[in-house]
ROSE-4610 file (N, C-alpha, C; in Angstrom, 1 decimal, always signed):
// ROSE-4610
residu = [M/M/M/D/D/D/K/K/K/K/K/K/A/A/A/K/K/K/K/K/K/R/R/R/L/L/L/D/D/D/V/V/V/I/I/I/N/N/N/K/K/K/K/K/K/L/L/L/Q/Q/Q/T/T/T/L/L/L/R/R/R/P/P/P/R/R/R/L/L/L/A/A/A/G/G/G/S/S/S/K/K/K/E/E/E/Q/Q/Q/A/A/A/D/D/D/D/D/D/P/P/P/S/S/S/E/E/E/L/L/L/A/A/A/E/E/E/L/L/L/E/E/E/N/N/N/E/E/E/I/I/I/S/S/S/K/K/K/L/L/L/E/E/E/A/A/A/E/E/E/A/A/A/A/A/A/E/E/E/L/L/L/R/R/R/K/K/K]
num = [1/1/1/2/2/2/3/3/3/4/4/4/5/5/5/6/6/6/7/7/7/8/8/8/9/9/9/10/10/10/11/11/11/12/12/12/13/13/13/14/14/14/15/15/15/16/16/16/17/17/17/18/18/18/19/19/19/20/20/20/21/21/21/22/22/22/23/23/23/24/24/24/25/25/25/26/26/26/27/27/27/28/28/28/29/29/29/30/30/30/31/31/31/32/32/32/33/33/33/34/34/34/35/35/35/36/36/36/37/37/37/38/38/38/39/39/39/40/40/40/41/41/41/42/42/42/43/43/43/44/44/44/45/45/45/46/46/46/47/47/47/48/48/48/49/49/49/50/50/50/51/51/51/52/52/52/53/53/53/54/54/54/55/55/55]
x = [+139.7/+139.8/+141.1/+141.9/+143.1/+142.9/+144.0/+143.9/+143.4/+144.0/+143.7/+142.2/+141.6/+140.2/+139.3/+139.7/+139.0/+139.0/+140.1/+140.2/+139.4/+139.4/+138.6/+137.1/+136.7/+135.3/+134.9/+135.8/+135.5/+135.2/+136.1/+136.0/+134.7/+134.3/+133.1/+131.9/+131.9/+130.8/+130.6/+131.7/+131.7/+131.1/+131.5/+131.0/+129.5/+129.1/+127.7/+126.8/+127.4/+126.7/+126.4/+127.3/+127.1/+126.2/+126.3/+125.6/+124.1/+123.8/+122.4/+121.5/+121.9/+121.0/+121.0/+122.1/+122.1/+121.1/+121.0/+120.1/+118.7/+118.4/+117.0/+116.6/+117.5/+117.3/+117.1/+117.8/+117.7/+116.4/+115.9/+114.6/+113.5/+113.6/+112.6/+112.5/+113.7/+113.8/+114.6/+114.0/+114.7/+115.0/+116.0/+116.4/+117.2/+118.0/+118.9/+118.7/+118.0/+117.7/+119.0/+120.0/+121.3/+122.0/+121.8/+122.4/+121.8/+120.5/+119.9/+120.4/+120.6/+121.1/+122.6/+123.4/+124.8/+124.9/+124.1/+124.1/+123.7/+122.6/+122.2/+123.3/+124.0/+125.0/+126.2/+126.6/+127.7/+127.4/+126.2/+125.8/+125.8/+125.3/+125.2/+126.6/+127.5/+128.9/+129.6/+129.4/+130.0/+129.4/+128.1/+127.5/+128.0/+128.2/+128.7/+130.1/+131.0/+132.3/+132.4/+131.5/+131.5/+131.1/+130.1/+129.7/+130.8/+131.6/+132.7/+133.8/+134.0/+135.0/+134.6/+133.3/+132.9/+132.9/+133.1/+133.1/+134.4]
y = [+43.1/+41.7/+41.4/+40.5/+40.2/+39.4/+39.2/+38.4/+37.0/+36.4/+35.0/+34.8/+35.7/+35.6/+35.8/+36.8/+37.0/+35.8/+35.2/+34.0/+32.9/+32.7/+31.6/+31.9/+33.2/+33.6/+33.3/+33.6/+33.2/+31.8/+30.9/+29.5/+29.0/+29.6/+29.2/+29.5/+30.7/+31.1/+30.3/+29.8/+28.9/+27.6/+27.1/+25.8/+25.9/+27.0/+27.2/+27.3/+27.8/+27.9/+26.6/+25.6/+24.3/+23.4/+23.7/+22.8/+23.2/+24.4/+24.8/+24.2/+24.2/+23.5/+22.0/+21.4/+20.0/+19.7/+20.6/+20.4/+20.5/+21.5/+21.6/+20.4/+19.8/+18.6/+17.4/+17.4/+16.3/+16.3/+17.5/+17.7/+17.2/+17.5/+17.1/+15.6/+15.0/+13.6/+13.0/+12.6/+12.1/+10.6/+10.3/+8.9/+8.4/+9.3/+9.0/+10.0/+9.7/+10.7/+11.2/+10.3/+10.8/+11.8/+11.8/+12.8/+14.2/+14.2/+15.5/+16.1/+15.3/+15.7/+16.2/+15.5/+15.8/+17.2/+17.4/+18.6/+19.8/+19.6/+20.7/+21.0/+20.0/+20.2/+20.9/+20.5/+21.2/+22.6/+22.9/+24.3/+25.1/+24.6/+25.4/+25.7/+24.7/+24.9/+26.0/+25.9/+26.9/+28.3/+28.4/+29.7/+30.3/+29.4/+29.9/+30.4/+29.7/+30.1/+31.4/+31.6/+32.8/+34.0/+33.7/+34.8/+35.2/+34.2/+34.5/+35.3/+35.0/+35.7/+37.1/+37.4/+38.7/+39.7/+39.1/+40.0/+40.8]
z = [+129.1/+128.8/+128.0/+128.3/+127.6/+126.4/+125.6/+124.4/+124.6/+125.7/+125.9/+126.2/+127.0/+127.4/+126.2/+125.3/+124.1/+123.2/+123.0/+122.2/+122.8/+124.1/+124.7/+124.5/+124.6/+124.4/+123.0/+122.0/+120.6/+120.4/+121.0/+120.9/+121.5/+122.7/+123.3/+122.5/+121.9/+121.0/+119.8/+119.2/+118.1/+118.5/+119.6/+120.1/+120.4/+121.0/+121.2/+120.0/+118.9/+117.6/+117.0/+117.3/+116.8/+117.7/+119.0/+120.0/+120.1/+119.9/+120.1/+119.0/+117.7/+116.7/+117.0/+117.5/+117.8/+118.9/+119.9/+121.0/+120.5/+119.7/+119.1/+118.3/+117.5/+116.8/+117.7/+118.8/+119.7/+120.5/+120.7/+121.4/+120.5/+119.2/+118.2/+118.0/+117.9/+117.7/+118.8/+119.8/+121.0/+120.9/+120.1/+120.0/+121.2/+121.7/+122.9/+123.9/+125.0/+126.1/+126.8/+126.8/+127.5/+126.6/+125.3/+124.5/+124.8/+125.0/+125.3/+126.6/+127.6/+128.9/+128.7/+127.9/+127.7/+127.0/+126.0/+125.3/+126.2/+127.0/+127.9/+128.9/+129.4/+130.4/+129.8/+128.6/+127.9/+127.6/+127.1/+126.8/+128.1/+129.2/+130.4/+131.0/+130.8/+131.3/+130.4/+129.1/+128.3/+128.5/+128.7/+129.0/+130.3/+131.3/+132.6/+132.5/+131.7/+131.5/+130.7/+129.7/+129.0/+129.8/+130.7/+131.6/+132.6/+133.0/+133.9/+133.2/+131.9/+131.2/+130.9/+130.7/+130.4/+131.6/+132.8/+134.0/+134.0]
């Protein structure tokens, strides 16, 4: 894995650390149903990109 891929993976992991608690909070207090869907989509995209970088 090159430096650029490692850096991108670090950025993805940091974003996921902030998005997962937001998703959990949004599930508990569902004020805006579209926000829940947006967070789930963003997390799934980032996880897919991270999996691709780890190959």
